[in-house]
C-alpha positions in Angstrom: -0.1 -5.0 9.1 0.4 -5.5 6.0 2.2 -2.8 3.8 3.2 -2.3 0.3 5.6 0.3 -1.2 5.8 0.9 -5.0 9.1 2.4 -6.3 10.1 2.8 -9.8 8.3 5.5 -11.2 9.6 8.8 -13.0 9.2 10.5 -16.4 9.8 9.1 -19.6 9.7 9.4 -23.0 6.8 7.9 -25.2 8.5 4.3 -26.7 10.5 4.2 -23.6 10.3 1.7 -20.7 10.2 1.6 -16.7 10.2 -1.2 -14.4 7.9 -0.8 -11.1 8.7 -2.3 -7.9 6.6 -3.0 -5.0 8.2 -4.6 -1.7 5.5 -6.1 0.6 6.0 -6.6 4.2 4.9 -9.5 6.0 5.4 -13.5 6.0 2.3 -14.2 3.8 3.5 -12.7 0.4 3.8 -16.0 -1.2 0.7 -17.3 -0.2 -1.2 -14.4 -2.0 -1.8 -13.1 -5.6 -0.7 -9.8 -6.5 -2.0 -7.2 -8.8 -1.1 -3.7 -10.5 -3.5 -1.0 -10.9 -3.4 2.6 -12.1 -5.6 5.8 -11.8 -5.2 8.7 -14.1 -6.7 12.1 -13.3 -10.4 12.3 -13.6 -10.7 8.3 -14.3 -11.6 5.1 -12.0 -8.9 3.1 -10.9 -7.9 0.5 -13.6 -6.8 -2.8 -13.3 -3.6 -3.8 -15.4 -2.2 -7.4 -14.4 -2.2 -10.0 -11.7 0.0 -12.6 -10.8 -0.6 -15.5 -9.0 1.0 -16.5 -5.7 3.8 -18.6 -7.3 4.0 -16.5 -10.5 2.9 -19.5 -12.9 -0.2 -17.7 -13.9 -0.8 -14.4 -15.2 -3.4 -12.1 -16.6 -3.3 -8.6 -18.3 -5.8 -5.9 -19.4 -6.3 -5.7 -23.0 -4.8 -2.2 -22.8 -1.5 -3.4 -21.5 -1.2 -6.5 -22.9 1.8 -7.1 -25.1 3.6 -3.9 -23.6 3.7 -4.9 -20.0 5.0 -7.7 -17.7 4.2 -8.8 -14.3 6.9 -10.8 -12.5 7.3 -11.7 -8.7 10.1 -12.8 -6.5 8.7 -14.3 -3.5 12.1 -14.6 -1.7 12.4 -11.0 -2.0 8.6 -10.3 -1.3 8.5 -8.1 -4.5 6.5 -8.0 -7.4 7.8 -6.0 -10.5 5.7 -4.3 -13.4 7.9 -3.9 -16.6 6.7 -1.4 -18.8 7.6 -1.2 -22.4 6.4 0.9 -25.4 5.0 3.6 -23.1 2.7 6.0 -24.2 1.2 9.2 -22.9 -2.1 7.6 -22.1 -0.1 5.3 -19.9 0.5 8.4 -17.4 -1.1 7.8 -14.2 -0.3 6.7 -10.6 0.4 3.1 -10.6 -0.5 1.1 -7.4 0.1 -2.5 -6.2 -2.1 -4.5 -4.3 -2.1 -7.7 -2.6 -5.1 -10.3 -2.4 -6.9 -10.7 1.2 -7.9 -13.6 2.5 -11.0 -13.7 0.8 -9.3 -13.5 -2.5 -10.2 -9.6 -3.4 -7.3 -7.1 -3.2 -7.5 -5.7 0.2 -4.2 -4.3 0.7 -2.7 -1.5 -1.2 0.5 0.7 -1.8 0.6 4.7 -1.7 1.1 4.7 -5.6 3.9 5.9 -7.7 3.6 8.3 -10.5 4.4 7.5 -14.1 4.4 10.5 -16.6 4.8 9.7 -20.2 6.0 12.6 -22.4 5.0 12.9 -26.2 
């Protein structure tokens, strides 16, 4: 079974940076797109960024464009989210997800908390 484990969250001041990591189990990591999402209290889960299976194509939500960077290391079965210029509104639980065979995000991690103080 595919498993995803996020790490790197924590408390950071506004304007600061964090790098999240997501370790993915299984042999098919390199053949699937990966994405990052977040969910704040009382809000729906929000798409943040996606990376194609080889890392050559990325796409970002407008809310994080220019501040966040997604990358992946297929040899390590790990995807990253570099977050710069963090704002209090970025406070949320951050999730990584793996594309399933049908192309939708099917596998999800447990999430890692990011809290940005003013």
